[in-house]
Backbone as XML, in Angstrom:
<?xml version="1.0"?>
<chain id="A" units="angstrom">
  <residue number="1" name="UNK">
    <atom name="N" x="95.297" y="68.337" z="95.575"/>
    <atom name="CA" x="95.974" y="69.081" z="96.868"/>
    <atom name="C" x="94.871" y="70.407" z="96.566"/>
  </residue>
  <residue number="2" name="UNK">
    <atom name="N" x="95.021" y="70.942" z="95.378"/>
    <atom name="CA" x="94.211" y="72.170" z="95.683"/>
    <atom name="C" x="92.829" y="72.160" z="95.896"/>
  </residue>
  <residue number="3" name="UNK">
    <atom name="N" x="91.709" y="71.192" z="95.722"/>
    <atom name="CA" x="90.351" y="70.544" z="96.165"/>
    <atom name="C" x="90.610" y="70.566" z="97.881"/>
  </residue>
  <residue number="4" name="UNK">
    <atom name="N" x="91.613" y="69.910" z="97.964"/>
    <atom name="CA" x="91.689" y="69.662" z="99.943"/>
    <atom name="C" x="91.906" y="70.863" z="100.179"/>
  </residue>
  <residue number="5" name="UNK">
    <atom name="N" x="92.725" y="71.695" z="100.073"/>
    <atom name="CA" x="93.156" y="73.052" z="100.742"/>
    <atom name="C" x="92.232" y="74.174" z="100.475"/>
  </residue>
  <residue number="6" name="UNK">
    <atom name="N" x="91.112" y="74.342" z="99.088"/>
    <atom name="CA" x="90.071" y="75.233" z="99.431"/>
    <atom name="C" x="89.208" y="74.858" z="99.862"/>
  </residue>
  <residue number="7" name="UNK">
    <atom name="N" x="88.920" y="73.678" z="100.304"/>
    <atom name="CA" x="87.986" y="73.062" z="101.268"/>
    <atom name="C" x="87.970" y="73.378" z="102.642"/>
  </residue>
  <residue number="8" name="UNK">
    <atom name="N" x="89.371" y="74.130" z="103.040"/>
    <atom name="CA" x="89.766" y="74.906" z="105.104"/>
    <atom name="C" x="88.922" y="75.922" z="104.367"/>
  </residue>
  <residue number="9" name="UNK">
    <atom name="N" x="88.068" y="76.531" z="105.858"/>
    <atom name="CA" x="87.728" y="77.701" z="105.606"/>
    <atom name="C" x="89.112" y="78.518" z="105.831"/>
  </residue>
  <residue number="10" name="UNK">
    <atom name="N" x="88.681" y="79.498" z="104.881"/>
    <atom name="CA" x="89.807" y="81.045" z="104.450"/>
    <atom name="C" x="90.844" y="80.649" z="103.464"/>
  </residue>
  <residue number="11" name="UNK">
    <atom name="N" x="90.853" y="79.509" z="102.980"/>
    <atom name="CA" x="91.077" y="79.429" z="101.402"/>
    <atom name="C" x="90.545" y="79.327" z="100.373"/>
  </residue>
  <residue number="12" name="UNK">
    <atom name="N" x="91.304" y="80.059" z="99.502"/>
    <atom name="CA" x="90.377" y="80.184" z="98.314"/>
    <atom name="C" x="91.125" y="80.255" z="97.214"/>
  </residue>
  <residue number="13" name="UNK">
    <atom name="N" x="90.699" y="79.914" z="95.777"/>
    <atom name="CA" x="91.657" y="80.112" z="94.847"/>
    <atom name="C" x="91.664" y="81.699" z="94.172"/>
  </residue>
  <residue number="14" name="UNK">
    <atom name="N" x="92.907" y="82.025" z="93.781"/>
    <atom name="CA" x="93.093" y="83.196" z="93.413"/>
    <atom name="C" x="92.090" y="83.261" z="92.122"/>
  </residue>
  <residue number="15" name="UNK">
    <atom name="N" x="92.522" y="82.488" z="91.275"/>
    <atom name="CA" x="92.149" y="82.746" z="90.183"/>
    <atom name="C" x="91.427" y="81.288" z="89.417"/>
  </residue>
  <residue number="16" name="UNK">
    <atom name="N" x="90.336" y="81.807" z="88.565"/>
    <atom name="CA" x="89.302" y="80.674" z="88.569"/>
    <atom name="C" x="89.857" y="79.971" z="86.953"/>
  </residue>
  <residue number="17" name="UNK">
    <atom name="N" x="90.748" y="79.841" z="86.231"/>
    <atom name="CA" x="91.150" y="79.530" z="85.347"/>
    <atom name="C" x="91.885" y="78.159" z="85.340"/>
  </residue>
  <residue number="18" name="UNK">
    <atom name="N" x="92.039" y="77.642" z="84.084"/>
    <atom name="CA" x="92.954" y="76.354" z="84.325"/>
    <atom name="C" x="93.963" y="76.401" z="84.822"/>
  </residue>
  <residue number="19" name="UNK">
    <atom name="N" x="95.006" y="75.433" z="85.360"/>
    <atom name="CA" x="96.329" y="75.465" z="85.847"/>
    <atom name="C" x="96.932" y="74.399" z="85.397"/>
  </residue>
  <residue number="20" name="UNK">
    <atom name="N" x="98.165" y="74.050" z="86.018"/>
    <atom name="CA" x="98.625" y="73.003" z="85.341"/>
    <atom name="C" x="99.645" y="72.441" z="87.019"/>
  </residue>
  <residue number="21" name="UNK">
    <atom name="N" x="100.409" y="72.854" z="87.240"/>
    <atom name="CA" x="101.446" y="72.448" z="88.107"/>
    <atom name="C" x="101.122" y="73.342" z="89.456"/>
  </residue>
  <residue number="22" name="UNK">
    <atom name="N" x="100.922" y="74.353" z="89.609"/>
    <atom name="CA" x="101.340" y="75.332" z="90.228"/>
    <atom name="C" x="99.949" y="76.267" z="90.386"/>
  </residue>
  <residue number="23" name="UNK">
    <atom name="N" x="98.969" y="76.540" z="91.376"/>
    <atom name="CA" x="98.003" y="77.540" z="91.774"/>
    <atom name="C" x="98.252" y="78.393" z="92.962"/>
  </residue>
  <residue number="24" name="UNK">
    <atom name="N" x="97.526" y="79.634" z="92.338"/>
    <atom name="CA" x="97.770" y="80.592" z="93.489"/>
    <atom name="C" x="96.464" y="80.373" z="94.599"/>
  </residue>
  <residue number="25" name="UNK">
    <atom name="N" x="96.800" y="80.665" z="95.554"/>
    <atom name="CA" x="95.342" y="80.473" z="96.783"/>
    <atom name="C" x="95.679" y="81.872" z="97.509"/>
  </residue>
  <residue number="26" name="UNK">
    <atom name="N" x="94.568" y="82.240" z="97.833"/>
    <atom name="CA" x="94.380" y="83.333" z="98.762"/>
    <atom name="C" x="93.688" y="82.849" z="100.087"/>
  </residue>
  <residue number="27" name="UNK">
    <atom name="N" x="94.846" y="83.710" z="100.935"/>
    <atom name="CA" x="94.127" y="83.507" z="102.937"/>
    <atom name="C" x="93.579" y="84.426" z="103.183"/>
  </residue>
  <residue number="28" name="UNK">
    <atom name="N" x="92.889" y="83.984" z="104.335"/>
    <atom name="CA" x="92.428" y="85.147" z="105.229"/>
    <atom name="C" x="93.278" y="85.662" z="105.998"/>
  </residue>
  <residue number="29" name="UNK">
    <atom name="N" x="94.423" y="85.571" z="105.804"/>
    <atom name="CA" x="95.474" y="85.703" z="107.313"/>
    <atom name="C" x="97.086" y="85.996" z="106.406"/>
  </residue>
  <residue number="30" name="UNK">
    <atom name="N" x="97.863" y="86.204" z="107.093"/>
    <atom name="CA" x="99.092" y="86.224" z="106.546"/>
    <atom name="C" x="99.996" y="85.033" z="106.027"/>
  </residue>
  <residue number="31" name="UNK">
    <atom name="N" x="100.157" y="85.090" z="105.152"/>
    <atom name="CA" x="100.803" y="83.772" z="104.876"/>
    <atom name="C" x="102.204" y="83.167" z="105.791"/>
  </residue>
  <residue number="32" name="UNK">
    <atom name="N" x="103.172" y="84.236" z="105.905"/>
    <atom name="CA" x="104.309" y="83.964" z="106.465"/>
    <atom name="C" x="104.154" y="82.855" z="107.977"/>
  </residue>
  <residue number="33" name="UNK">
    <atom name="N" x="103.606" y="83.334" z="108.851"/>
    <atom name="CA" x="103.353" y="82.484" z="110.011"/>
    <atom name="C" x="102.964" y="81.086" z="109.336"/>
  </residue>
  <residue number="34" name="UNK">
    <atom name="N" x="101.997" y="80.954" z="108.468"/>
    <atom name="CA" x="101.578" y="79.760" z="108.145"/>
    <atom name="C" x="102.694" y="79.021" z="107.458"/>
  </residue>
  <residue number="35" name="UNK">
    <atom name="N" x="103.738" y="79.915" z="106.589"/>
    <atom name="CA" x="104.925" y="78.650" z="106.153"/>
    <atom name="C" x="105.812" y="78.746" z="107.129"/>
  </residue>
  <residue number="36" name="UNK">
    <atom name="N" x="105.879" y="79.370" z="107.809"/>
    <atom name="CA" x="106.838" y="78.941" z="109.110"/>
    <atom name="C" x="106.175" y="77.786" z="110.067"/>
  </residue>
  <residue number="37" name="UNK">
    <atom name="N" x="104.963" y="77.663" z="110.180"/>
    <atom name="CA" x="104.280" y="76.686" z="111.014"/>
    <atom name="C" x="104.274" y="75.206" z="110.141"/>
  </residue>
  <residue number="38" name="UNK">
    <atom name="N" x="104.112" y="75.265" z="109.079"/>
    <atom name="CA" x="104.334" y="73.740" z="107.817"/>
    <atom name="C" x="106.001" y="73.555" z="108.114"/>
  </residue>
  <residue number="39" name="UNK">
    <atom name="N" x="106.650" y="74.366" z="108.005"/>
    <atom name="CA" x="108.164" y="74.730" z="108.072"/>
    <atom name="C" x="109.001" y="73.649" z="109.419"/>
  </residue>
  <residue number="40" name="UNK">
    <atom name="N" x="108.079" y="73.977" z="110.480"/>
    <atom name="CA" x="108.583" y="73.226" z="111.629"/>
    <atom name="C" x="107.936" y="71.676" z="111.346"/>
  </residue>
  <residue number="41" name="UNK">
    <atom name="N" x="107.193" y="71.326" z="110.472"/>
    <atom name="CA" x="106.653" y="69.945" z="110.090"/>
    <atom name="C" x="107.503" y="69.292" z="109.028"/>
  </residue>
  <residue number="42" name="UNK">
    <atom name="N" x="108.625" y="70.111" z="108.629"/>
    <atom name="CA" x="109.656" y="69.536" z="107.309"/>
    <atom name="C" x="108.534" y="69.627" z="106.112"/>
  </residue>
  <residue number="43" name="UNK">
    <atom name="N" x="107.450" y="70.759" z="105.695"/>
    <atom name="CA" x="106.687" y="70.595" z="104.874"/>
    <atom name="C" x="107.141" y="71.589" z="104.370"/>
  </residue>
  <residue number="44" name="UNK">
    <atom name="N" x="107.256" y="72.267" z="103.125"/>
    <atom name="CA" x="107.925" y="73.330" z="102.353"/>
    <atom name="C" x="105.918" y="73.326" z="101.633"/>
  </residue>
  <residue number="45" name="UNK">
    <atom name="N" x="105.460" y="74.195" z="102.230"/>
    <atom name="CA" x="104.100" y="74.870" z="102.079"/>
    <atom name="C" x="103.838" y="75.231" z="100.804"/>
  </residue>
  <residue number="46" name="UNK">
    <atom name="N" x="104.990" y="76.352" z="99.935"/>
    <atom name="CA" x="104.760" y="76.967" z="99.008"/>
    <atom name="C" x="105.602" y="78.225" z="99.136"/>
  </residue>
  <residue number="47" name="UNK">
    <atom name="N" x="105.437" y="79.439" z="97.939"/>
    <atom name="CA" x="106.190" y="80.330" z="98.049"/>
    <atom name="C" x="104.811" y="81.356" z="98.555"/>
  </residue>
  <residue number="48" name="UNK">
    <atom name="N" x="105.331" y="82.531" z="99.003"/>
    <atom name="CA" x="104.387" y="83.394" z="99.429"/>
    <atom name="C" x="104.457" y="84.690" z="98.992"/>
  </residue>
  <residue number="49" name="UNK">
    <atom name="N" x="103.088" y="84.780" z="97.346"/>
    <atom name="CA" x="102.797" y="85.609" z="96.741"/>
    <atom name="C" x="101.934" y="87.126" z="96.995"/>
  </residue>
  <residue number="50" name="UNK">
    <atom name="N" x="102.196" y="87.270" z="98.454"/>
    <atom name="CA" x="101.854" y="88.122" z="99.073"/>
    <atom name="C" x="101.647" y="89.277" z="98.718"/>
  </residue>
  <residue number="51" name="UNK">
    <atom name="N" x="103.121" y="89.834" z="97.868"/>
    <atom name="CA" x="103.954" y="90.952" z="97.832"/>
    <atom name="C" x="103.522" y="91.064" z="96.152"/>
  </residue>
  <residue number="52" name="UNK">
    <atom name="N" x="103.406" y="90.388" z="95.292"/>
    <atom name="CA" x="103.145" y="90.448" z="94.044"/>
    <atom name="C" x="101.149" y="90.821" z="93.752"/>
  </residue>
  <residue number="53" name="UNK">
    <atom name="N" x="100.573" y="89.920" z="94.708"/>
    <atom name="CA" x="99.193" y="89.786" z="94.589"/>
    <atom name="C" x="98.540" y="90.460" z="94.981"/>
  </residue>
  <residue number="54" name="UNK">
    <atom name="N" x="99.215" y="91.433" z="95.543"/>
    <atom name="CA" x="97.990" y="92.608" z="96.650"/>
    <atom name="C" x="97.336" y="92.118" z="97.240"/>
  </residue>
  <residue number="55" name="UNK">
    <atom name="N" x="96.949" y="91.292" z="97.948"/>
    <atom name="CA" x="96.558" y="89.987" z="99.030"/>
    <atom name="C" x="97.250" y="89.079" z="99.668"/>
  </residue>
  <residue number="56" name="UNK">
    <atom name="N" x="96.996" y="88.591" z="100.582"/>
    <atom name="CA" x="97.727" y="87.130" z="101.130"/>
    <atom name="C" x="97.430" y="86.173" z="100.307"/>
  </residue>
  <residue number="57" name="UNK">
    <atom name="N" x="98.547" y="85.966" z="99.893"/>
    <atom name="CA" x="97.972" y="84.864" z="99.097"/>
    <atom name="C" x="99.546" y="84.060" z="98.633"/>
  </residue>
  <residue number="58" name="UNK">
    <atom name="N" x="99.129" y="82.029" z="98.244"/>
    <atom name="CA" x="100.310" y="81.843" z="98.068"/>
    <atom name="C" x="100.228" y="80.766" z="96.622"/>
  </residue>
  <residue number="59" name="UNK">
    <atom name="N" x="101.371" y="80.408" z="96.432"/>
    <atom name="CA" x="101.770" y="79.332" z="95.269"/>
    <atom name="C" x="101.796" y="77.890" z="95.735"/>
  </residue>
  <residue number="60" name="UNK">
    <atom name="N" x="100.710" y="77.279" z="95.490"/>
    <atom name="CA" x="100.995" y="75.913" z="95.902"/>
    <atom name="C" x="101.484" y="75.166" z="94.658"/>
  </residue>
  <residue number="61" name="UNK">
    <atom name="N" x="102.120" y="73.868" z="94.613"/>
    <atom name="CA" x="102.414" y="72.653" z="93.404"/>
    <atom name="C" x="102.578" y="71.577" z="94.421"/>
  </residue>
  <residue number="62" name="UNK">
    <atom name="N" x="101.935" y="70.909" z="93.184"/>
    <atom name="CA" x="102.336" y="69.425" z="93.669"/>
    <atom name="C" x="103.005" y="68.395" z="92.166"/>
  </residue>
  <residue number="63" name="UNK">
    <atom name="N" x="103.818" y="67.781" z="92.429"/>
    <atom name="CA" x="104.028" y="66.761" z="90.936"/>
    <atom name="C" x="104.329" y="65.615" z="91.257"/>
  </residue>
  <residue number="64" name="UNK">
    <atom name="N" x="104.668" y="65.138" z="90.275"/>
    <atom name="CA" x="104.538" y="63.600" z="90.367"/>
    <atom name="C" x="105.135" y="62.561" z="91.494"/>
  </residue>
  <residue number="65" name="UNK">
    <atom name="N" x="106.082" y="63.541" z="91.933"/>
    <atom name="CA" x="107.017" y="63.008" z="93.010"/>
    <atom name="C" x="106.271" y="62.951" z="94.350"/>
  </residue>
  <residue number="66" name="UNK">
    <atom name="N" x="104.889" y="63.305" z="94.445"/>
    <atom name="CA" x="104.349" y="62.996" z="95.405"/>
    <atom name="C" x="103.246" y="62.308" z="95.474"/>
  </residue>
  <residue number="67" name="UNK">
    <atom name="N" x="103.089" y="61.633" z="96.752"/>
    <atom name="CA" x="101.930" y="60.408" z="96.972"/>
    <atom name="C" x="100.818" y="60.946" z="97.237"/>
  </residue>
  <residue number="68" name="UNK">
    <atom name="N" x="99.679" y="59.970" z="97.222"/>
    <atom name="CA" x="98.523" y="60.415" z="97.830"/>
    <atom name="C" x="98.369" y="60.735" z="99.279"/>
  </residue>
  <residue number="69" name="UNK">
    <atom name="N" x="99.529" y="60.044" z="99.716"/>
    <atom name="CA" x="99.542" y="60.354" z="101.410"/>
    <atom name="C" x="100.333" y="61.572" z="101.714"/>
  </residue>
  <residue number="70" name="UNK">
    <atom name="N" x="101.496" y="62.010" z="101.235"/>
    <atom name="CA" x="101.758" y="63.158" z="100.737"/>
    <atom name="C" x="101.188" y="64.315" z="100.965"/>
  </residue>
  <residue number="71" name="UNK">
    <atom name="N" x="100.243" y="64.542" z="99.755"/>
    <atom name="CA" x="99.305" y="65.239" z="99.712"/>
    <atom name="C" x="98.492" y="65.150" z="100.640"/>
  </residue>
  <residue number="72" name="UNK">
    <atom name="N" x="98.028" y="64.093" z="101.533"/>
    <atom name="CA" x="97.043" y="64.268" z="102.649"/>
    <atom name="C" x="97.511" y="64.928" z="103.901"/>
  </residue>
  <residue number="73" name="UNK">
    <atom name="N" x="98.742" y="64.405" z="104.057"/>
    <atom name="CA" x="99.476" y="65.005" z="105.203"/>
    <atom name="C" x="99.686" y="65.963" z="104.909"/>
  </residue>
  <residue number="74" name="UNK">
    <atom name="N" x="99.454" y="66.936" z="104.042"/>
    <atom name="CA" x="100.127" y="68.431" z="103.721"/>
    <atom name="C" x="98.777" y="69.238" z="104.066"/>
  </residue>
  <residue number="75" name="UNK">
    <atom name="N" x="97.690" y="68.375" z="103.578"/>
    <atom name="CA" x="96.171" y="69.182" z="103.932"/>
    <atom name="C" x="96.077" y="69.414" z="104.889"/>
  </residue>
  <residue number="76" name="UNK">
    <atom name="N" x="96.140" y="67.883" z="105.702"/>
    <atom name="CA" x="96.230" y="68.239" z="107.266"/>
    <atom name="C" x="96.883" y="68.996" z="108.003"/>
  </residue>
  <residue number="77" name="UNK">
    <atom name="N" x="98.015" y="69.061" z="107.816"/>
    <atom name="CA" x="99.110" y="70.483" z="108.555"/>
    <atom name="C" x="98.260" y="71.494" z="108.143"/>
  </residue>
  <residue number="78" name="UNK">
    <atom name="N" x="98.368" y="71.547" z="106.872"/>
    <atom name="CA" x="97.706" y="73.106" z="106.432"/>
    <atom name="C" x="96.256" y="73.413" z="107.331"/>
  </residue>
  <residue number="79" name="UNK">
    <atom name="N" x="95.330" y="72.540" z="107.260"/>
    <atom name="CA" x="94.347" y="72.781" z="107.925"/>
    <atom name="C" x="94.320" y="73.015" z="109.661"/>
  </residue>
  <residue number="80" name="UNK">
    <atom name="N" x="95.167" y="72.428" z="109.991"/>
    <atom name="CA" x="95.507" y="72.534" z="111.648"/>
    <atom name="C" x="96.355" y="73.791" z="111.962"/>
  </residue>
  <residue number="81" name="UNK">
    <atom name="N" x="97.277" y="73.928" z="110.819"/>
    <atom name="CA" x="98.100" y="75.711" z="111.237"/>
    <atom name="C" x="96.805" y="76.783" z="110.597"/>
  </residue>
  <residue number="82" name="UNK">
    <atom name="N" x="96.006" y="76.474" z="109.703"/>
    <atom name="CA" x="94.966" y="77.339" z="109.580"/>
    <atom name="C" x="93.884" y="77.612" z="110.985"/>
  </residue>
  <residue number="83" name="UNK">
    <atom name="N" x="93.723" y="76.679" z="112.007"/>
    <atom name="CA" x="93.124" y="76.954" z="112.974"/>
    <atom name="C" x="93.463" y="77.801" z="114.142"/>
  </residue>
</chain>
């Protein structure tokens, strides 16, 4: 999930260190409209960290309950919303 999202223009990791399930991503735009767009597609896009990170940032997570198809769909929807 992280590699796919970070391949989208305007998305990068906030921290370079190791992570387990969750990772903070920095966006080049406000997070709220992106999350609203994803929610319209029944995708829970993450948690808006902007208030806490001092930049436009999003906490994302994928656990063992998500299939490769789920992750691919999330990445595709995220990429479309970023355009």
